[in-house]
DRENVEX-629327 format. One line per field, with one value per residue (C-alpha): z negated, y, x negated; residue in one letter. Coordinates in Angstrom, 3 decimals. Layout:
<recs>
up <- (Z, ...)
north <- (Y, ...)
east <- (X, ...)
resn <- (A, ...)
</recs>
This chain:
<recs>
up <- (38.670, 36.723, 33.491, 34.256, 34.950, 31.717, 29.792, 31.303, 30.556, 26.968, 26.606, 27.951, 25.559, 22.620, 23.428, 23.906, 20.617, 18.787, 20.258, 19.257, 15.723, 15.473, 16.707, 14.115, 11.372, 12.154, 12.015, 8.695, 7.413, 4.776, 2.855, 1.655, -0.963, 1.178, 4.859, 6.378, 7.291, 9.344, 10.919, 11.860, 10.727, 9.273, 6.506, 5.751, 2.276, 1.310, -0.010, 1.972, 5.218, 4.309, 3.769, 7.456, 9.246, 7.254, 8.600, 10.566, 13.291, 12.357, 10.861, 8.769, 9.266, 6.132, 3.833, 0.049, -1.081, -4.721, -5.481, -2.993, -2.945, 0.165, 3.384, 7.105, 9.189, 12.365, 11.285, 11.078, 9.060, 7.653, 6.431, 4.275, 6.366, 3.556, 3.171, 3.185, 6.482, 6.927, 10.162, 11.107, 13.674, 15.185, 16.332, 20.035, 22.003, 19.977, 21.928, 21.015, 21.724, 24.757, 26.281, 25.768, 24.106, 20.618, 20.738, 18.447, 20.135, 18.674, 15.181, 15.576, 16.797, 13.898, 11.366, 12.918, 13.023, 9.314, 8.478, 11.139, 10.091, 12.946, 11.033, 7.330, 7.042, 3.599, 4.133, 4.778, 2.040, -0.573, -0.048, 1.799, 0.212, -0.764, 1.774, 5.425, 7.772, 10.890, 13.328, 15.813, 18.425, 18.930, 21.475, 22.210, 19.103, 16.774, 14.910, 12.234, 9.753, 7.463, 4.457, 2.948, 0.023, 0.239, -0.790, -2.263, -1.796, 1.753, 3.055, 0.333, 1.231, 4.841, 3.755, 3.790, 7.331, 9.946, 13.425, 16.342, 20.031, 21.011, 23.164, 20.098, 19.731, 17.256, 16.618, 16.389, 14.567, 16.630, 16.617, 18.179, 16.563, 18.631, 16.770, 16.866, 14.351, 14.699, 15.381, 17.853, 16.913, 19.013, 17.800, 15.182, 15.111, 12.597, 9.739, 10.745, 11.176, 12.335, 14.434, 14.935, 17.097, 17.373, 19.296, 21.675, 22.367, 18.710, 18.106, 14.929, 14.013, 15.236, 12.233, 11.321, 11.317, 14.894, 14.215, 11.432, 10.940, 8.196, 6.871, 4.198, 1.148, -1.754, -4.327, -6.051, -6.755, -3.073, -2.045, -4.477, -3.348, 0.309, -0.367, -2.490, 0.307, 3.005, 4.697, 3.941, 3.124, 0.953, -1.245, -2.263, -4.965, -7.210, -10.661, -13.923, -14.417, -10.959, -11.400, -12.996, -10.747, -11.642, -8.404, -6.261, -8.440, -9.124, -11.555, -11.413, -12.467, -9.337, -9.680, -9.913, -12.531, -13.212, -14.444, -14.417, -12.447, -14.111, -12.216, -14.331, -12.305, -13.403, -16.823, -19.248, -17.935, -17.822, -21.642, -23.095, -26.119, -23.794, -21.973, -25.295, -26.326, -23.108, -24.077, -27.704, -26.635, -24.807, -26.575, -24.141, -26.082, -25.852, -22.103, -22.310, -22.330, -21.763, -18.398, -17.649, -17.855, -20.772, -19.938, -18.832, -20.318, -21.738, -19.633, -20.527, -17.021, -13.413, -12.484, -13.889, -16.547, -13.906, -12.374, -13.416, -16.006, -17.384, -20.874, -23.237, -26.285, -25.320, -26.989, -25.565, -27.187, -30.115, -30.011, -32.263, -31.228, -34.314, -33.328, -29.815, -31.227, -33.419, -30.436, -28.415, -31.295, -31.634, -27.922, -27.947, -30.841, -28.672, -25.838, -23.650, -21.763, -23.123, -22.539, -18.772, -16.977, -15.823, -12.929, -13.392, -9.899, -9.305, -6.175, -5.294, -5.127, -6.087, -8.348, -10.022, -12.476, -11.562, -12.003, -15.453, -16.357, -15.248, -17.055, -20.267, -19.916, -19.346, -22.525, -24.568, -23.271, -23.941, -27.461, -28.040, -27.062, -23.410, -20.995, -18.235, -15.351, -13.186, -9.389, -7.552, -3.982, -0.986, -0.081, 2.659, 0.492, -2.606, -0.769, -0.276, -4.065, -4.615, -1.927, -1.114, 0.098, -2.681, -2.223, -3.278, -4.951, -6.877, -10.517, -13.095, -11.796, -13.148, -10.425, -11.158, -9.137, -8.888, -7.841, -6.500, -6.900, -6.292, -5.047, -8.320, -8.400, -9.525, -6.418, -4.631, -7.011, -8.613, -5.897, -4.334, -7.703, -9.710, -7.749, -6.977, -3.251, -3.791, -1.766, -4.809, -7.494, -9.712, -11.430, -10.823, -13.219, -12.194, -14.841, -13.644, -10.048, -11.139, -13.083, -10.066, -7.650, -9.972, -10.640, -6.940, -6.125, -8.898, -8.958, -11.539, -15.238, -14.678, -12.369, -14.859, -17.726, -15.786, -14.762, -18.408, -19.399, -16.707, -17.994, -21.503, -20.234, -18.374, -21.241, -24.296, -23.345, -20.647, -20.986, -17.231, -17.002, -18.764, -18.326, -18.742, -17.586, -15.768, -14.079, -13.642, -10.246, -9.309, -5.885, -4.682, -2.061, -0.206, -1.084, 2.554, 2.524, 1.273, -0.137, -3.595, -4.173, -5.673, -6.919, -3.299, -2.415, -3.482, -0.907, 1.877, 2.959, 5.464, 7.553, 8.542, 4.908, 4.921, 5.519, 5.950, 3.818)
north <- (26.098, 22.924, 24.933, 26.494, 23.062, 21.716, 24.717, 24.362, 20.652, 21.310, 23.959, 21.637, 18.902, 21.324, 22.622, 19.078, 17.943, 20.997, 20.471, 16.795, 17.711, 20.302, 17.767, 15.249, 17.879, 18.744, 15.112, 13.562, 10.018, 9.254, 5.988, 4.736, 2.095, 0.093, -0.435, 1.002, -1.606, 0.949, 4.367, 5.505, 9.129, 7.876, 6.243, 9.289, 9.598, 6.567, 7.904, 5.551, 6.544, 10.211, 10.727, 9.967, 11.073, 13.848, 17.366, 15.954, 14.138, 14.844, 18.120, 18.828, 21.364, 23.284, 22.848, 23.018, 24.741, 23.946, 27.586, 29.578, 27.604, 26.730, 27.949, 27.832, 25.050, 24.045, 26.246, 29.929, 30.889, 29.542, 30.884, 29.510, 29.574, 28.190, 24.959, 22.862, 24.270, 25.869, 27.382, 26.932, 28.929, 26.912, 28.232, 28.905, 27.568, 24.359, 21.196, 17.555, 15.781, 14.153, 17.622, 17.994, 21.129, 21.079, 21.854, 21.613, 18.306, 16.771, 17.924, 16.524, 13.201, 13.034, 13.575, 10.785, 8.497, 8.862, 7.734, 5.041, 1.497, 0.201, 0.800, 1.048, 4.672, 5.608, 9.338, 8.884, 6.327, 8.198, 11.777, 11.681, 8.720, 9.313, 12.077, 12.426, 14.778, 16.324, 18.843, 21.447, 22.624, 26.355, 26.773, 25.275, 26.814, 27.120, 24.294, 24.111, 21.268, 20.255, 17.979, 16.264, 16.616, 20.083, 20.329, 23.719, 22.858, 21.485, 23.601, 22.033, 18.539, 19.191, 19.649, 15.831, 15.319, 14.570, 15.633, 13.238, 13.617, 12.895, 10.018, 8.138, 4.744, 4.601, 0.881, 0.211, 1.611, 3.402, 2.210, 5.360, 8.332, 11.467, 14.745, 18.508, 18.558, 19.765, 16.224, 13.438, 9.763, 8.125, 4.588, 2.020, -0.917, -3.186, -4.169, -1.557, 2.068, 4.742, 7.647, 11.106, 13.962, 17.649, 18.610, 21.304, 22.448, 22.945, 25.990, 27.059, 27.970, 25.663, 23.651, 23.377, 19.576, 18.268, 14.582, 12.080, 8.403, 6.495, 3.294, 0.921, -0.408, -1.999, -1.595, 1.805, 1.624, 0.976, 3.961, 6.243, 4.949, 5.552, 9.245, 9.536, 7.972, 10.174, 7.251, 8.884, 12.403, 11.890, 9.052, 10.341, 7.727, 6.399, 4.840, 6.584, 4.728, 5.747, 9.475, 10.203, 12.912, 16.382, 17.807, 15.580, 14.285, 16.056, 15.207, 16.604, 15.759, 13.926, 13.992, 10.191, 8.312, 4.659, 2.561, -0.942, -1.312, -3.743, -5.788, -5.396, -7.988, -11.023, -12.708, -11.998, -8.473, -7.814, -7.619, -4.211, -5.793, -7.491, -4.210, -2.465, -5.267, -4.769, -1.125, -1.781, -4.443, -1.962, -0.075, 2.861, 4.903, 2.090, 2.677, 6.386, 7.147, 3.482, 2.130, 5.264, 8.813, 11.191, 13.582, 10.789, 11.566, 9.055, 9.143, 9.188, 9.942, 9.039, 12.544, 14.620, 17.263, 20.011, 19.067, 20.955, 19.248, 17.089, 16.206, 17.147, 16.071, 12.402, 10.379, 7.371, 4.063, 3.335, 0.293, -2.185, -5.829, -7.104, -5.140, -6.551, -10.089, -9.396, -8.079, -11.176, -13.429, -11.590, -11.919, -15.598, -16.264, -14.868, -17.259, -15.009, -17.023, -15.064, -18.038, -17.885, -17.063, -13.448, -12.549, -9.330, -8.033, -5.542, -3.779, -4.380, -1.158, 0.963, 3.085, 2.883, -0.041, -1.277, -4.927, -4.229, -2.338, -5.196, -7.814, -5.775, -5.409, -9.140, -9.884, -7.485, -9.087, -12.596, -11.563, -10.258, -13.626, -13.141, -16.031, -14.039, -14.479, -11.933, -11.761, -9.100, -8.425, -6.380, -3.499, -5.208, -8.223, -6.027, -3.946, -7.085, -7.219, -3.462, -2.407, -3.615, -6.000, -8.211, -11.972, -13.720, -16.592, -14.406, -15.005, -12.256, -9.795, -6.705, -4.630, -2.226, 0.969, 4.404, 7.121, 10.510, 13.627, 16.863, 18.663, 20.142, 18.601, 15.149, 14.933, 13.567, 10.596, 9.857, 8.486, 5.949, 4.869, 4.570, 4.869, 1.589, 1.897, 3.319, 1.691, 0.759, 0.612, -2.424, -0.858, -0.814, 1.769, 3.925, 6.584, 6.946, 7.272, 10.134, 11.884, 11.797, 13.003, 15.838, 17.067, 16.998, 19.437, 21.961, 24.968, 26.947, 26.189, 23.834, 21.702, 21.590, 20.663, 17.845, 16.374, 16.534, 14.647, 12.061, 11.508, 10.910, 8.462, 6.475, 6.379, 6.025, 4.647, 2.058, 1.665, 1.620, 0.597, 0.711, 4.212, 4.253, 7.118, 10.435, 9.910, 11.806, 11.298, 11.227, 12.023, 12.146, 14.774, 15.071, 18.265, 19.369, 19.909, 22.936, 21.117, 20.806, 18.028, 19.064, 17.619, 16.870, 14.954, 11.714, 11.947, 13.985, 14.986, 17.818, 17.819, 21.435, 22.451, 21.074, 23.481, 22.915, 24.534)
east <- (84.953, 84.155, 84.001, 87.383, 88.912, 87.476, 88.812, 92.280, 92.322, 91.276, 93.978, 96.658, 95.499, 95.515, 99.008, 100.318, 98.764, 100.113, 103.600, 103.547, 102.491, 105.263, 107.822, 106.625, 106.730, 110.343, 111.460, 112.466, 112.805, 115.412, 115.316, 118.720, 119.456, 121.855, 122.486, 125.654, 128.235, 130.195, 129.521, 133.036, 133.676, 136.957, 134.922, 132.750, 134.288, 132.196, 128.913, 126.658, 128.430, 128.827, 125.082, 124.514, 127.687, 129.369, 128.642, 125.680, 127.620, 131.231, 132.409, 135.470, 138.251, 137.239, 134.247, 133.926, 130.749, 129.845, 128.974, 131.067, 134.303, 136.302, 134.675, 135.497, 133.976, 135.837, 138.738, 137.854, 140.940, 144.207, 147.522, 150.334, 153.526, 155.704, 157.692, 154.526, 153.196, 149.787, 148.498, 144.836, 142.870, 140.021, 136.659, 136.282, 133.340, 132.943, 132.171, 131.787, 128.528, 130.209, 130.650, 134.405, 135.795, 137.309, 141.034, 144.036, 144.881, 141.707, 142.669, 146.182, 144.793, 142.327, 145.130, 147.204, 144.166, 143.305, 146.862, 147.108, 147.964, 145.809, 142.561, 141.788, 140.656, 139.361, 139.846, 143.554, 144.075, 142.051, 143.116, 146.445, 148.200, 151.809, 152.346, 153.248, 151.409, 152.909, 151.478, 152.636, 150.129, 150.724, 147.931, 144.511, 142.969, 145.976, 147.678, 150.375, 149.928, 152.791, 152.521, 155.563, 155.767, 154.263, 150.600, 149.631, 145.937, 146.223, 143.294, 141.112, 142.342, 141.373, 137.748, 137.656, 138.992, 136.336, 137.470, 136.978, 137.885, 141.478, 140.191, 138.889, 140.526, 143.372, 143.098, 139.362, 136.345, 133.718, 130.113, 128.638, 130.369, 131.005, 131.347, 130.877, 128.030, 124.440, 123.177, 123.843, 124.041, 121.316, 120.767, 121.649, 119.243, 120.961, 118.707, 116.144, 117.197, 119.627, 118.367, 119.878, 118.617, 119.428, 122.567, 121.324, 124.898, 125.818, 128.036, 126.222, 122.683, 119.938, 118.675, 115.009, 115.051, 115.070, 115.645, 116.173, 115.525, 117.356, 115.803, 117.088, 115.248, 117.102, 114.315, 114.257, 110.522, 109.855, 111.990, 110.160, 106.766, 107.614, 108.258, 105.112, 103.034, 104.561, 106.321, 109.682, 110.813, 113.891, 115.111, 118.582, 119.029, 116.260, 116.404, 115.563, 112.272, 111.035, 111.719, 108.342, 106.855, 108.111, 106.732, 108.983, 111.819, 115.100, 117.876, 121.400, 124.965, 126.035, 129.868, 129.955, 131.951, 131.156, 134.058, 135.512, 138.742, 141.140, 143.724, 146.885, 148.787, 146.767, 146.713, 145.054, 144.342, 148.095, 148.102, 147.268, 145.565, 143.079, 142.469, 141.846, 139.492, 137.521, 137.029, 136.042, 133.526, 131.243, 128.468, 128.428, 125.871, 123.310, 122.958, 122.119, 118.401, 117.499, 118.655, 120.680, 119.393, 119.537, 122.343, 124.675, 128.104, 130.553, 133.708, 137.385, 138.662, 137.975, 136.784, 133.899, 134.627, 134.332, 137.697, 140.818, 142.970, 140.179, 141.395, 138.583, 140.580, 140.251, 137.498, 135.636, 136.537, 134.223, 131.980, 133.798, 133.263, 135.086, 138.189, 137.856, 137.768, 140.808, 142.801, 141.917, 142.952, 146.260, 146.973, 146.025, 148.389, 151.174, 150.340, 148.190, 145.569, 142.591, 140.275, 140.761, 137.511, 137.285, 134.994, 133.019, 132.197, 129.384, 128.188, 124.556, 122.483, 125.490, 123.300, 119.889, 119.736, 123.198, 122.153, 120.714, 123.895, 126.133, 124.055, 124.239, 128.017, 128.369, 126.385, 128.542, 131.736, 130.524, 129.466, 133.000, 134.480, 135.404, 134.971, 133.297, 130.866, 129.060, 129.049, 127.004, 128.153, 127.009, 129.299, 131.355, 132.253, 132.690, 135.310, 137.419, 137.865, 138.109, 140.603, 144.089, 145.391, 144.065, 143.811, 147.009, 145.139, 142.692, 141.936, 141.440, 138.836, 137.123, 135.478, 132.627, 132.836, 131.279, 133.716, 132.659, 134.813, 132.936, 136.045, 137.305, 140.791, 142.019, 144.224, 141.144, 141.138, 144.461, 146.732, 144.393, 142.981, 146.197, 149.464, 151.194, 150.474, 146.979, 144.221, 142.137, 144.794, 145.331, 148.380, 152.124, 153.550, 156.575, 155.899, 152.324, 153.536, 155.822, 153.054, 150.741, 153.428, 154.477, 150.945, 150.098, 152.923, 152.203, 149.890, 147.904, 148.216, 151.150, 149.038, 146.174, 148.494, 150.148, 146.805, 145.701, 148.846, 148.119, 144.570, 145.959, 148.576, 145.906, 143.419, 145.657, 149.058, 148.394, 144.582, 144.276, 140.645, 137.273, 135.878, 132.109, 129.887, 129.667, 126.332, 123.105, 121.503, 117.819, 116.399, 112.807, 111.906, 108.606, 106.722, 106.658, 110.420, 112.302, 115.319, 116.857, 119.441, 122.769, 126.043, 127.007, 123.836, 125.432, 128.226, 126.625, 123.137, 123.330, 120.155, 120.836, 120.263, 116.707, 113.842, 110.118, 107.434)
resn <- (M, Q, K, L, S, T, L, L, A, S, S, V, F, A, V, T, T, F, S, S, A, M, A, A, D, S, A, V, T, I, V, L, S, E, E, L, D, I, V, D, P, C, E, A, S, R, S, N, V, G, R, V, V, L, Q, N, I, S, E, T, I, T, E, L, N, P, T, E, G, L, K, P, R, L, A, E, S, W, E, D, K, G, N, G, T, W, Q, F, K, L, R, S, G, V, T, F, S, D, G, T, A, L, T, A, E, D, V, A, H, S, L, V, R, I, K, S, D, K, I, S, C, E, I, G, A, K, F, F, G, G, M, E, L, S, T, N, I, V, D, D, L, T, I, D, I, T, A, D, P, A, Q, P, I, L, P, L, L, L, S, T, V, T, V, V, P, A, E, T, S, M, D, A, Y, V, T, T, P, V, G, T, G, P, Y, I, F, D, E, Y, A, R, G, Q, H, I, K, L, S, S, N, T, N, Y, W, G, E, K, P, T, V, D, S, A, T, Y, V, F, R, S, D, S, A, V, R, A, A, M, V, A, A, G, E, A, D, I, A, P, N, I, A, L, Q, D, A, V, D, K, S, M, D, Y, S, Y, P, N, S, E, T, V, Y, L, R, L, D, H, A, I, E, P, L, N, D, I, R, V, R, R, A, L, N, Y, A, V, D, R, E, A, F, V, G, T, I, L, A, D, G, T, L, L, A, T, G, I, T, P, P, S, T, I, G, Y, N, N, S, L, K, P, Y, A, Y, D, P, E, K, A, K, A, L, L, A, E, A, K, A, D, G, V, A, V, D, K, E, I, T, L, I, G, R, T, N, N, F, G, N, V, L, E, T, M, E, A, L, L, A, M, Y, Q, D, A, G, F, N, M, S, L, K, M, L, E, V, A, E, W, L, E, H, Y, S, Q, P, F, A, E, D, R, G, P, E, I, V, E, A, Q, H, D, N, A, N, G, D, P, V, F, S, M, Y, F, K, Y, A, T, E, G, L, Q, S, G, I, N, D, P, K, L, N, D, L, I, A, T, A, T, A, L, T, G, D, D, R, S, A, K, W, S, E, T, F, E, Y, L, H, E, E, I, V, A, D, V, M, L, F, H, M, V, G, F, S, R, V, N, K, R, L, D, F, I, P, S, I, R, T, N, S, E, L, Q, L, S, Q, I, G, L, K)
</recs>
């Protein structure tokens, strides 16, 4: 009897130990370059928020797959009803993590919330600026959505809309997001970690990864070392010099464009000669293969070359510091205050070697005769300079930014970057407003041609900003995972797509 008891006890211990090991194996740790300042699904278009929330906690109405195109997600099907109206059929049997059922009312509420003036929702401002959305609930699982002006790619636009319960506050951000996704938001210990766990009531296939912990480390070398040591499983963003292990490191075009946003309303940036001088003063090629990766492309537009209408006939501004100096002298002779100090604002940990990039840009501008200083800011403070409303008493500012568009169409970029009322626009140009509005309403070759014309107008005629680079991203992945980063890894990191070897 004693032997049997001992054997049973040993068996229980072995099963418990094996179960604990399996649970640990199916948990992942992801090390991010910056801490999230907000976790509301309404902000999931921001890459640092999207990597945690998008399609993990909160799902979208449709989903854009880089290789397969537009796919169903919460909507199973859709149909163009004409006059700007599309009808969407939602999946049955979908529940939120709070136990309530997904209905058309939740979708309608989510669409109102992204456009609400009670909160600053990036999804609404970025992708639905300049249009009005209205809905008609046909039944619990059927909804008509109308855009005014009509949007021929409305189903694609809805791949950005995260759906939240109808009870979600319209005038305040949430701190514990509730969604329909395969994971539940468990905990946010500020300054330490975020924890997600598997949603046992998820409507789709059960993912391999049971839980995830997100930690934050600003140093790229530290993030890479953590994955190498087994302290973390994925570092989505590491610098070029740290991507040295071919067995763990992946490089890919990451759909990001780095540029300098110019504020056209403030002297001396309101003078086109000064804006041209800012472009001629930068030796873009000097960055490639040194502090930025080989394969980095010089940019002439805000979206990557894979988007429709990208104008391949445009050429980056040549490095010509003498021409920059001559343009500044010409403007000064006409009374433009070119000696006024300009603040160059960078975002800390925005991408690998961002500080080195900003310091090099500052040196080039000072060499060309600009009176300029550099200020590096954390994301929350940086957004105060990047997004409207801008401070009334601001001086001339140039804001470094990295913009992600993996959706294939400039409509996901143009309005909020360049239209007068755009969230992150520093331009007030009626012709540009018309170009954007016209292109948005067109289809096929006409749409592509109008976007191409818009890119040319921005780059050549008004010199909207300083376009710099289409980036190459680097990620480090632990060998125990079956996961290959892609063009979307910068803006989302779906845990359900991770397997274990």
